C-alpha positions as CSV (number, residue, x, y, z in Angstrom):
1,M,49.0,-5.9,-55.5
2,A,48.4,-5.4,-51.7
3,K,51.3,-3.1,-51.5
4,T,49.9,-1.0,-54.2
5,R,46.5,-0.7,-52.4
6,T,48.2,0.2,-49.2
7,K,50.1,3.0,-50.9
8,S,46.9,4.2,-52.5
9,A,45.1,4.3,-49.2
10,L,47.9,6.2,-47.6
11,A,48.0,8.6,-50.5
12,A,44.2,9.1,-50.2
13,A,44.5,9.8,-46.5
14,A,47.3,12.3,-47.1
15,A,45.3,14.0,-49.7
16,V,42.2,14.3,-47.6
17,A,44.3,15.6,-44.7
18,L,45.6,18.3,-47.0
19,L,42.2,19.2,-48.1
20,V,40.6,19.3,-44.7
21,P,42.3,22.6,-43.5
22,F,40.8,24.3,-46.5
23,T,37.3,22.9,-46.0
24,L,37.0,23.8,-42.3
25,P,36.9,27.6,-42.7
26,V,34.3,27.2,-45.3
27,H,32.2,25.1,-43.0
28,A,32.6,27.6,-40.1
29,Q,31.7,30.4,-42.4
30,D,28.4,28.6,-43.3
31,Q,27.3,28.6,-39.7
32,K,26.4,32.2,-39.4
33,T,23.4,31.9,-37.1
34,A,23.0,29.9,-34.0
35,A,20.0,27.7,-33.4
36,T,17.4,29.2,-31.1
37,D,15.6,26.0,-30.3
38,L,16.0,22.2,-30.4
39,S,14.4,22.0,-33.8
40,G,16.7,24.6,-35.3
41,L,19.7,22.8,-33.6
42,Q,18.7,19.5,-35.2
43,Q,18.4,21.1,-38.7
44,S,21.8,22.8,-38.2
45,V,23.4,19.5,-37.3
46,L,21.9,17.6,-40.2
47,H,22.9,20.4,-42.6
48,S,26.5,20.4,-41.3
49,R,26.7,16.6,-41.7
50,D,25.4,16.7,-45.3
51,D,27.8,19.5,-46.1
52,D,30.8,17.5,-44.6
53,I,29.8,14.4,-46.6
54,R,29.5,16.4,-49.8
55,K,32.9,18.0,-49.3
56,F,34.5,14.7,-48.5
57,E,33.1,13.1,-51.6
58,Q,34.4,16.0,-53.7
59,A,37.8,15.7,-52.2
60,K,37.8,11.9,-52.8
61,K,36.7,12.5,-56.4
62,D,39.5,15.0,-56.9
63,Y,42.0,12.5,-55.5
64,D,40.8,9.7,-57.8
65,S,41.3,12.0,-60.8
66,W,44.9,12.5,-60.0
67,S,47.6,10.4,-61.8
68,D,49.8,7.9,-59.9
69,A,52.7,10.2,-60.0
70,M,50.7,13.1,-58.5
71,K,49.4,10.7,-55.8
72,Q,52.9,9.6,-55.0
73,Q,54.1,13.2,-54.9
74,K,51.2,14.2,-52.5
75,M,52.0,11.3,-50.2
76,Q,55.7,12.2,-50.0
77,E,54.8,15.9,-49.2
78,A,52.4,14.7,-46.5
79,Q,55.1,12.5,-45.0
80,R,57.7,15.2,-45.1
81,T,55.2,17.6,-43.4
82,R,54.5,15.0,-40.7
83,D,58.2,14.3,-40.1
84,G,58.9,18.0,-39.7
85,L,56.0,18.5,-37.3
86,D,57.2,15.5,-35.3
87,A,60.7,16.9,-35.0
88,A,59.4,20.3,-33.9
89,S,57.1,18.7,-31.3
90,K,60.0,16.7,-29.9
91,K,62.2,19.8,-29.7
92,L,59.5,21.8,-27.9
93,Q,58.8,18.9,-25.5
94,N,62.5,18.7,-24.7
95,E,62.6,22.5,-24.1
96,Y,59.5,22.3,-21.9
97,S,61.0,19.6,-19.8
98,A,64.3,21.4,-19.4
99,N,62.5,24.6,-18.5
100,E,60.4,22.8,-15.9
101,L,63.5,21.3,-14.3
102,K,65.1,24.7,-14.3
103,I,62.0,26.4,-12.7
104,N,61.8,23.7,-10.0
105,G,65.4,24.2,-9.2
106,L,65.0,27.9,-8.9
107,N,62.0,27.5,-6.7
108,D,63.9,25.2,-4.4
109,Q,66.7,27.8,-4.2
110,L,64.1,30.5,-3.5
111,R,62.4,28.5,-0.8
112,K,65.8,27.7,0.8
113,K,66.8,31.4,0.8
114,A,63.4,32.3,2.3
115,M,63.9,29.7,5.0
116,D,67.4,31.0,5.7
117,L,66.0,34.6,6.0
118,G,63.0,33.5,8.2
119,L,60.5,34.6,5.5
120,A,58.7,31.2,5.4
121,E,56.9,32.1,8.7
122,V,56.1,35.6,7.4
123,F,54.6,34.1,4.2
124,G,52.6,31.6,6.1
125,L,51.2,34.3,8.4
126,A,50.4,36.4,5.4
127,R,48.4,33.5,3.8
128,Q,46.5,32.9,7.1
129,V,45.6,36.6,7.4
130,A,44.6,36.7,3.7
131,N,42.3,33.6,4.2
132,D,40.6,35.2,7.2
133,A,40.2,38.5,5.5
134,S,38.8,37.0,2.3
135,T,35.6,35.9,4.0
136,I,35.1,39.3,5.6
137,L,35.7,41.1,2.3
138,Q,33.4,38.8,0.4
139,Q,30.5,39.8,2.7
140,S,31.5,43.5,3.0
141,L,29.5,46.0,1.0
142,I,32.7,48.2,0.8
143,T,33.7,45.9,-2.1
144,T,31.2,47.9,-4.3
145,Q,33.2,51.1,-3.7
146,F,36.5,49.5,-4.9
147,P,35.8,47.5,-8.0
148,P,38.8,45.6,-9.6
149,A,40.6,47.0,-12.6
150,Q,40.2,45.5,-16.0
151,G,41.6,42.0,-16.0
152,E,42.3,42.1,-12.3
153,Q,40.8,39.8,-9.6
154,S,38.3,41.1,-7.1
155,R,39.5,41.7,-3.6
156,D,38.2,38.6,-2.0
157,D,39.1,36.4,-5.0
158,F,42.7,37.7,-4.9
159,L,43.0,37.0,-1.1
160,R,41.5,33.6,-1.5
161,A,43.9,32.7,-4.3
162,F,46.8,34.2,-2.4
163,S,46.0,32.1,0.7
164,S,45.8,28.8,-1.3
165,S,48.9,29.5,-3.4
166,R,52.0,27.4,-2.8
167,T,54.4,29.5,-4.7
168,T,56.6,32.1,-3.1
169,P,54.6,35.4,-3.0
170,T,56.0,38.5,-4.7
171,A,56.4,41.9,-3.2
172,A,53.4,43.1,-5.3
173,D,51.2,40.4,-3.9
174,L,52.2,41.2,-0.3
175,Q,51.6,44.9,-0.9
176,R,48.1,44.3,-2.3
177,V,47.3,42.1,0.7
178,W,48.3,44.9,3.0
179,T,46.4,47.5,0.8
180,E,43.1,45.6,0.7
181,I,43.1,44.9,4.5
182,S,44.0,48.5,5.4
183,R,41.5,49.9,2.9
184,E,38.8,47.8,4.6
185,M,39.8,49.0,8.0
186,I,39.8,52.7,7.0
187,A,36.6,52.5,5.0
188,S,34.8,50.8,7.9
189,G,34.9,54.0,9.8
190,Q,33.8,56.3,7.0
191,V,30.5,57.5,5.5
192,A,31.1,57.6,1.8
193,K,29.1,58.6,-1.3
194,Y,29.9,57.1,-4.6
195,Q,28.5,55.8,-7.9
196,T,27.8,52.0,-8.3
197,K,25.4,49.6,-9.8
198,V,22.1,49.0,-8.0
199,V,19.6,46.3,-9.0
200,Q,16.2,47.9,-9.1
201,P,13.0,46.0,-8.1
202,N,12.3,45.3,-11.8
203,G,15.6,43.5,-12.1
204,E,17.4,46.2,-14.1
205,A,20.9,47.3,-12.9
206,Q,21.4,51.0,-12.9
207,Q,24.4,53.2,-12.1
208,T,23.2,55.3,-9.1
209,E,24.6,57.3,-6.2
210,V,24.9,55.3,-3.0
211,I,25.6,56.5,0.5
212,R,27.5,53.9,2.6
213,V,27.7,54.0,6.4
214,G,30.8,52.0,7.2
215,P,30.3,48.3,6.4
216,F,26.8,48.4,7.9
217,T,24.1,50.2,5.9
218,A,23.7,51.5,2.3
219,I,21.1,54.0,1.1
220,S,20.2,55.1,-2.4
221,G,17.6,57.7,-3.2
222,G,16.2,57.5,0.4
223,K,15.8,53.7,0.1
224,F,17.6,51.0,1.9
225,L,19.8,48.6,0.0
226,A,20.8,45.0,0.5
227,Y,24.2,43.6,-0.6
228,L,24.5,40.5,-2.8
229,P,27.9,39.0,-2.1
230,A,27.6,36.5,-5.0
231,L,27.1,39.3,-7.6
232,R,29.0,42.0,-5.7
233,V,26.2,44.5,-6.3
234,F,23.4,46.2,-4.3
235,N,19.7,45.6,-4.8
236,V,16.8,47.8,-3.6
237,V,15.1,46.0,-0.7
238,P,11.7,45.0,-2.1
239,R,9.8,45.9,1.1
240,Q,11.2,49.0,2.8
241,L,11.3,49.7,6.5
242,P,8.4,51.6,8.3
243,S,7.8,55.3,7.6
244,N,9.8,56.5,10.7
245,F,12.9,54.8,9.4
246,M,12.3,56.0,5.9
247,S,12.0,59.6,7.1
248,I,15.4,59.3,8.9
249,A,16.9,57.9,5.6
250,Q,15.5,60.8,3.6
251,R,17.0,63.4,6.0
252,F,20.3,61.6,6.1
253,T,20.4,61.5,2.3
254,S,19.8,65.3,2.1
255,A,22.3,66.2,4.8
256,T,25.5,67.9,3.6
257,S,27.5,68.6,6.7
258,G,27.5,68.3,10.5
259,Y,26.0,65.4,12.4
260,A,22.9,63.6,11.0
261,Q,20.7,60.8,12.4
262,A,21.0,57.5,10.5
263,V,19.8,54.0,10.7
264,V,22.7,51.6,11.2
265,D,22.4,47.8,11.1
266,S,25.3,46.6,13.3
267,T,24.8,43.0,12.0
268,R,25.6,44.1,8.4
269,G,22.2,43.4,6.9
270,V,20.9,40.6,9.0
271,L,18.6,42.7,11.2
272,L,17.5,44.6,8.1
273,G,16.5,41.4,6.4
274,L,14.6,40.1,9.4
275,Y,12.8,43.4,9.9
276,V,11.9,43.6,6.2
277,E,10.5,40.0,6.3
278,R,8.3,40.8,9.3
279,P,4.7,40.6,8.1
280,T,2.5,43.7,8.1
281,I,-0.7,44.0,10.0
282,P,-2.9,43.1,6.9
283,E,-0.7,40.1,6.3
284,R,-1.0,39.0,9.9
285,I,-4.8,39.3,9.7
286,K,-4.8,37.3,6.4
287,L,-2.8,34.6,8.2
288,G,-5.7,34.2,10.7
289,Q,-8.0,33.3,7.8
290,A,-11.8,33.1,8.3
291,V,-11.7,33.0,12.1
292,G,-9.6,36.2,12.1
293,Y,-12.1,38.0,9.9
294,V,-15.0,37.0,12.1
295,I,-13.1,38.3,15.2
296,I,-12.4,41.6,13.4
297,I,-16.0,42.0,12.4
298,V,-17.1,41.5,16.0
299,G,-14.6,44.0,17.2
300,V,-15.6,46.6,14.6
301,L,-19.3,46.2,15.5
302,G,-18.4,46.6,19.2
303,A,-16.3,49.7,18.5
304,L,-19.1,51.3,16.5
305,A,-21.6,50.5,19.2
306,F,-19.3,52.0,21.8
307,V,-18.7,55.2,19.9
308,F,-22.4,55.7,19.2
309,Q,-23.5,55.0,22.8
310,L,-20.6,57.1,24.2
311,F,-21.7,60.1,22.2
312,S,-25.3,59.5,23.2
313,L,-24.5,59.3,27.0
314,V,-22.3,62.5,26.7
315,M,-25.2,64.4,25.2
316,V,-27.6,63.0,27.8
317,R,-25.3,64.0,30.7
318,L,-25.1,67.5,29.3
319,A,-28.9,67.7,29.0
320,V,-29.4,66.4,32.5
321,G,-26.8,68.8,33.8
322,S,-28.7,71.7,32.2
323,Q,-32.0,70.4,33.6
324,L,-30.6,70.3,37.1
325,K,-30.2,74.0,36.9
326,N,-33.9,74.5,36.0
327,L,-35.8,71.9,38.0
328,D,-38.9,74.2,38.1
329,K,-39.1,74.0,34.3
330,P,-38.9,70.4,33.3
331,S,-38.3,69.6,29.6
332,A,-39.1,66.5,27.7
333,N,-35.8,66.5,25.8
334,N,-33.8,64.8,28.6
335,P,-34.4,61.9,30.9
336,L,-34.6,64.0,34.1
337,G,-37.2,66.3,32.6
338,R,-39.3,63.4,31.5
339,V,-39.1,61.9,35.0
340,L,-40.1,65.2,36.6
341,L,-43.1,65.5,34.2
342,A,-44.2,61.9,35.0
343,F,-45.6,63.1,38.4
344,K,-49.1,64.4,37.7
345,G,-50.9,64.0,41.1
346,D,-52.8,66.6,43.0
347,K,-50.5,68.5,45.4
348,S,-53.3,68.8,48.0
349,R,-53.6,65.0,48.2
350,I,-49.8,64.3,48.0
351,E,-49.8,62.3,51.2
352,E,-52.7,60.1,50.0
353,D,-51.1,59.7,46.5
354,A,-47.5,59.3,47.8
355,D,-47.4,55.6,46.9
356,V,-48.9,56.2,43.5
357,A,-46.5,59.1,42.8
358,E,-43.5,56.9,43.8
359,L,-44.6,54.2,41.5
360,R,-45.2,56.6,38.7
361,I,-41.7,58.1,39.1
362,T,-40.2,54.7,39.3
363,E,-41.9,53.7,36.1
364,A,-40.5,56.8,34.4
365,V,-37.0,56.0,35.6
366,L,-37.3,52.4,34.4
367,K,-38.3,53.7,31.0
368,E,-35.1,55.7,30.7
369,V,-32.8,52.8,31.8
370,P,-32.9,50.8,28.5
371,K,-31.8,53.8,26.5
372,L,-29.0,54.6,28.9
373,E,-27.7,50.9,29.0
374,R,-28.1,50.4,25.3
375,F,-25.4,48.1,23.6
376,Q,-23.8,47.2,26.9
377,A,-25.1,43.6,26.7
378,F,-23.6,43.3,23.2
379,L,-20.2,44.6,24.4
380,R,-20.2,42.1,27.2
381,L,-21.0,39.4,24.6
382,A,-18.2,40.6,22.4
383,V,-15.8,40.6,25.4
384,A,-16.7,36.9,26.1
385,A,-16.8,35.8,22.5
386,G,-13.4,37.3,21.4
387,P,-11.2,34.9,23.4
388,L,-13.4,32.0,22.5
389,L,-13.1,32.7,18.8
390,G,-9.4,33.1,19.2
391,L,-9.3,29.7,20.9
392,I,-11.0,28.3,17.8
393,G,-8.4,29.8,15.6
394,T,-5.7,28.5,17.8
395,V,-7.0,24.9,17.7
396,W,-7.4,25.1,13.9
397,G,-3.9,26.5,13.5
398,M,-2.5,23.6,15.6
399,I,-4.4,21.1,13.5
400,L,-2.8,22.6,10.4
401,T,0.6,22.3,12.1
402,F,0.2,18.7,12.9
403,Q,-1.0,18.0,9.4
404,S,2.1,19.6,7.9
405,I,4.3,17.6,10.2
406,N,2.5,14.4,9.2
407,E,2.6,15.1,5.5
408,S,6.3,16.1,5.4
409,G,7.5,13.6,7.9
410,S,9.8,16.2,9.6
411,S,9.5,18.9,12.2
412,D,11.0,21.7,10.0
413,P,10.1,25.0,11.6
414,K,9.4,26.5,8.2
415,L,6.7,23.9,7.5
416,M,5.1,24.6,10.9
417,A,5.3,28.4,10.7
418,T,2.0,28.8,8.9
419,G,-0.1,26.8,11.4
420,I,1.7,28.3,14.4
421,G,1.3,31.8,13.0
422,Q,-2.4,31.3,12.4
423,A,-2.8,29.9,15.9
424,M,-1.1,32.9,17.5
425,I,-2.7,35.5,15.3
426,A,-6.2,34.3,16.2
427,T,-5.4,34.4,19.9
428,V,-4.0,37.9,19.6
429,L,-7.0,39.1,17.6
430,G,-9.4,37.6,20.1
431,L,-7.6,39.2,23.1
432,G,-7.1,42.4,21.0
433,I,-10.8,43.0,20.7
434,A,-11.8,41.7,24.2
435,I,-9.5,43.9,26.3
436,P,-10.5,47.3,24.7
437,L,-14.2,46.4,24.6
438,L,-13.9,45.4,28.3
439,F,-12.8,48.9,29.2
440,A,-15.3,50.4,26.8
441,G,-18.1,48.5,28.4
442,A,-17.0,49.6,31.9
443,L,-16.9,53.2,30.8
444,L,-20.4,53.1,29.3
445,S,-21.7,51.3,32.5
446,T,-20.2,54.0,34.7
447,L,-21.7,56.8,32.7
448,S,-25.1,55.2,32.5
449,R,-25.2,54.4,36.2
450,A,-24.3,58.0,37.0
451,V,-27.3,59.3,35.0
452,V,-29.6,56.7,36.6
453,Q,-28.3,57.7,40.0
454,T,-29.1,61.3,39.2
455,L,-32.6,60.4,38.1
456,D,-33.2,58.4,41.3
457,E,-31.9,61.1,43.6
458,Q,-33.8,63.9,41.9
459,S,-37.1,61.9,41.8
460,A,-36.8,60.9,45.4
461,G,-35.9,64.4,46.4
462,M,-38.8,65.8,44.5
463,L,-41.2,63.5,46.1
464,A,-39.9,64.2,49.6
465,E,-39.9,67.9,49.1
466,S,-43.5,67.9,47.9
467,I,-44.7,65.8,50.9
468,E,-42.8,68.1,53.3
469,K,-44.3,71.2,51.9
470,Q,-47.8,69.8,52.0
471,R,-47.4,68.9,55.7
472,R,-46.1,72.4,56.6
473,A,-49.0,74.0,54.7
C-alpha cells in the first residue's frame, strides 16, 4: 500500500513537472503591464499567486482523472527524460573540464614562450602605462570627440580593463592602447570643432556643435562648458563667466581662420569651476545681511549729498568768478555779490563807521558759510560710522561662526564659510563707503574754503580800499 502511494506521488510530481513548462508562458503572457506603484505591485503579486494556484489545481485535477496505466506511462516518460538530461549534463561537464585543462595548458605554453622572448616585461610595462593613462583619459574632455563604437568599451574603461587583466594581451589590444594614447597626445595640441551631446541647463541633452581647445576648454554657442567624467558628456555651466570673457568666447566661436584670442583653463576646468562659484556683488551684499544694507544706505545717502553739494559749489565758484570781474556791480545771485551789498554805510564817514562796516561784512560772510559747508558734517559722520557698522557686522559674523562650530561639533570650513563671509563682507562694505566719502568730504571742504577765502579777501580789500580813498580825499 505504501509502495503504491509512493509511486502515485512520483507520478503526480512528474505530471506536474510536464505541465509546468506549458503554464509558464501563459503566466508570463498575462503580465502585460508593470506595476507603477506599491499598491499596483501588491495587486499584481496577489493575482499571480491566485493564477498559479488555479493552474496547479487544474493540473492536479487532470492528473487525478488519468488511469493507472496513463500515470505509469507518464512517470516512465519523465524518468527517461530525466535520465537523458543527466547524461547530457555529465557529458557537457566532462567536455568543459577537458577544455579548461586544455586552455590552462595553452596559457602556460604562451606565458613560457612570452618569457623566453622577453615579452613579459613589455606586457607589464604596457599594463602600467595603460593604468596611468586611464585616469588621464577619464578626466579628459577629448573623450567626447571619440565615442566608442557600438558594443565597444570606452577609452578609459578599455585601458583600465587592460591594465587589470592577467591574460596575455593580443596584438589588437596592444595596438588600441597605442592608438588611444597617441590620439590623446595629438588631440591635446589641436583646436577641434565637432558634434556631441551637451546637457542644457534644463537637464535636456542636445546634439550641438562644440569647439574644443586642447584638453583645457570647451565652448558651445558662445557659452563655456564643463565636462562630466562620470557621464562622459558636457554640460552648460549654469553661471557663465563675466562679460569680458563671454565676448572673447563669442569672437573665438565666430573666427574661421588665423589667430584668435581664447580663454584657456590650464587646470582643465578647476579654475573655471572656482571662478563660476565666485559670488557676485549682489550675493556678497546679501551675505552681509541687515548690517550690510544699513552700510549701503549710509553710503548712498553720503554719495547723493556729495554730488548735490559738489554741483552747488561748482555753480557758486562760477558765479563768484563772474562777480570778481564786475566788482562795481554787485549782484545778489552769488555769495560775493551779497557780501558786497551788505556794506551800506556813508562813504564820507567811513573812518567813523569802519568797525561797523567790518562787523557788517563779517556777518554777511558768516551767513554764506553754512550754505558753502552744507552736508560736510554728515559726510564726516558717515566716514566715522562706516567702519563701526562694519565692525558690528564682523562681530555678528564671528558669533554665527562660533555657533556653527558649536552645533556641528567640528571645524569644517564649509560650515564656517557663511559666518566668516558675512564678517568680511561687512568690514569691506564699511571701509568701502568710508574711504570714498573721506576723499569726497576733503574735496568739498577744499572747494568751500576756497570760496570763503575769496569772500574774506574781497570784503577786506573793499573795506581797506574805501578807507584809503576817503583819507586821500
